[in-house]
Structures are given as structure tokens and as C-alpha cells.
C-alpha positions, 0 to 999 in steps of 0.5 A: 922796093922799100926797104922796110917792105922787105919779107926777111925785116918784116918776119924779124920786126915779127919776132920782137913784137906781135903781128896781132897788134897790127903796129907795122913799125910804129914800136920801132919808132917811139923808140927815137924817143930815147935820142932825149937821153943824148941831150946832155950834149947840149948842156956844157954843165952836164957834158963835163961828167961822164954820162955818155957811157953809163947812158949807153949800158942803161939803154941797152938793158932797156931795149930787152925789157922794151920788147918783151914788155909787147908780150907780157901781161899782168905781173910780169907786165908789171916787172917789166915796167918797175925794171924801166922805172929803176933803170931810170933811177940808176942813170938820174943822177948822171943824166937828168934826161932819164925819165924818158925810160919813166915815160915809156913805163908809163906808155906801157902801163895802159897794157894791163887789163884793168885800167885803175890798176893802169893809172895806179901803177903809172903814177906811183912810178911817176910820183916816186921818181919825181921826189928822188930827182927832187931830192938828189939832182939840181934843176929837177922841177922842170924835169918833174913837170916834163915827166908828168905832162909827156908821161899823162899824154903817152898814158893816154894815147897808149890807152886808147890805142890798145883799146882799138888793138883789142877792138880789132883782135876781137873783131878778127876773132868773131869774123874766124868764128863766123866762118867756122860756124858758117862752114859748119852749118853748111856741111851739116846742111849738105850732109842732111840734103845729100841723106834726104834726097838721095837716101829713098834714091839709091835704095830704090837704084839698089832695088830696080838693078837687082830685079833687073838681074833677075828678070835678065833670063826670064825677061828681057823686056822687062829687064829692059824697062827696068834698067830704063827706069834705073837710068831715069831715077838716076838722072833725077837725082843728079837733078836733085844734087844739082839743086842741092849744091847750087846754095854752095856756089851762091854762098860762096862770094856773097858771103865773102862779101858781106863778111868784108863789108863787115871787116872794113865798115868796123874800120871806118872804110866805106865798102861797096860791092856789085856782084853783076855776072850770074853765079861761076861754077863752084871751083871758079867762085871758091878761088875768087872769093879767097882772092876776096878776103886776102885782098880785103885783109891787105886794104884793112891792115896796109891800104890806110884807105877810106873807100874801097870796091869790089866788082864782079862782072862778065866781059864778053865770055870772061869773068872779071872781078875788079877790087879797088881802093882809094889807099896810099898805093905804091910799092906791091911786095910779093909776099905769100898771100899775094903769091897764094892768088896766083896759084889759085888763079893759074889753075884756072888759067886767069890772069892776076894784075895789080895797079897800084899808084902812091897816093891814089890807091890800088886796083886787083883785077883777075880775068877768068877766061872761058876755058877756065870757066870750064874746068868746072866741067871739063869735056870728055868726061862722063854723063854724071860729071856733066849733070852735075856741072 
């Protein structure tokens, strides 16, 4: 297992940088730019000064501002970037490479909602810093040029990255809203259909049962006829319920495929699926749909794939689900998602297998045996359950 994939380390990372930004370790890798603060080691005329101690103190003061800026918005974000700028000013007389802190501030400026305000903030920070070091530091023109050039590059890169993050957040919210509305519509449909289909039928059953009870002593033959009518009506009602819930079984995994296609193709991942098998029992389909959702989410977040496929087919008496991508593959970390898959599938007696080859992608396969498919209608249950299966 890779050290950076350790669940505890990831949890610690997500406390410092919002997980919804989906940046992985990029925010920590960016801190490598602070190494420029220690370039005076290579310059004898600067190394003679007492610059190392103040540089370490300033860097330690910068880190809380840096991680807080990922969470901040509006006025708080402006104050944090100004604080970074102030730390750069304090260090500039001893270390001309303090412009690194101003460049970090420029990278955070696009996190403001308004592009105009972000440009104005970045320009004010770089210009005021440049004027200060031109007045106070020798050989400053080169530092000024680097500040403007690298600061502008970081601003542009950060702006487009932030726009992409905002689109991804909006996409996730839209997916959640679609699922919520779909679930609400399905509940309303079920309630409406059951009311329409069973309301009159159950009233008729109650009426005929009452009539059979009254006829029991006087006319056994007529009472028996009424009971037979009740049985026939009940079976008709069961058939109607079965037809009503067929839509639930057919919609589960199909709807998940449509959602997966929208999610992956919006991220530039070509997605194809094949539902060659007949719709499985409701419990099995719900479980497989959740497996597909978790697998597709992992492909979107971690696989760096360009192509993904999902296939549902019959393999003898078993049902086989395969989710494959051509991403980076490599070590699989058993996190909450994978653990949840295994627990849900274990209840059906199904087997989960994950084959991941570094640089060649990942294949997730689920095999549901015949016994698992039969769980939707277990043997020994009364006729009503068998009719509903």
C-alpha cells in the first residue's frame, strides 16, 4: 500500500483541504515552491546575512494562512492573501526570494467569485510588493520581473483550476438532485399506482369476506363460492402489484447507467454499457446499482481514465457484472466504499473481485450465484411472497 493512500493520512489531508475540491495531494505538492525561500544558500552575499532564522519563522507563520485560504471566501480570503503579502514584506530586506509568498497570494486570488476583484487584488499585491523592494532592496528588478511573470502564470492556472472545480461541484450537486427527484417521483408513482390498483380491490375483498362470514352458517356452498372469489381477487391483486413494481426493478440499474454516463462523459471519459441480462430481482438489482455507483465514482475521482465500460450478463446460472477502466490501476486501498460493496454483496452470497494492473487500468467483477438470485423469493415463504417475486 502506498503511504499517500493510507486512509488515516487521507483523513488528515481532508481536514486541511476541503475534500470536495478533489485536489488530492496537489495542495501539498504546491508547497514545494517554498524551497525558493532557501536559495540564499547558493548566493554568498546573501548567505552572510542572518536570513535563515527569520525565513523559517515566516514560513511557519505562512502555513496556517495557506491551508485556511482553501476554506475561505470573500473578505476572509482577501485578508489572508494580504497577510501573505505582509509576511513577504517583512522578509524582503533579508531574503529577496520572499516574493514566493506573494506568488502564493496571487494563486489564491482567483478563489474570489468575481474575476474583476481577483485581478485587482493580484495586481495590487504584486505592484505594492514590487515598489517596496525596488526602494529597499538592491538588484530588485529581476525579482520584480519574476514576481509579475510567475504570479501571472499562477493566477491564470489557478483560475482555470478553480473554474473546473466549481463545475465539478455543480455537477455533483445536480446528480444528487436528479437522484433525489427520481426517488421522490418513484415514491409518488408507487403510492399512486398502489392506491389506484388496490384501493377498489381491497374494498371488494373486505366486502366479500364479510358476506362469506354471514353465509357460513346458512349456505356453506355460497360461502365457499365467496371465499373462492376472494382468493381469485387476491391473486389478481398480486399480479397487479407485480406489474406495478416491475418498473422499480427495470429502473434501478438503468437509471444508474444513465447517471454514470453523464458523470464520466462530462469529465472526458468515454463510457459504454451493456445490459445484456434480464433485470434481476429487486434486491439484487439495488445492490448492483450501488456497486456501479461506487465504482464509477472511483473512476471519476481517482482512475485518470479515458475509457470505461460496464457489462451485465448471464454466465451460466450466475449473473456477472463487470466494471472496467483504462486508468492508472495500481494498488487498491480497501476504503469505506470497497468495504461497503463487499458487505452488501456478502448478503447475497456474491463474490467481488478487483484486478488492478499499474498503468493498465482496473477490472471490478461481481458474480452473483443462482442462490443469491433466489434470495428475492426465498423458498418456504407463503404464496403471497412467491407471487410478488
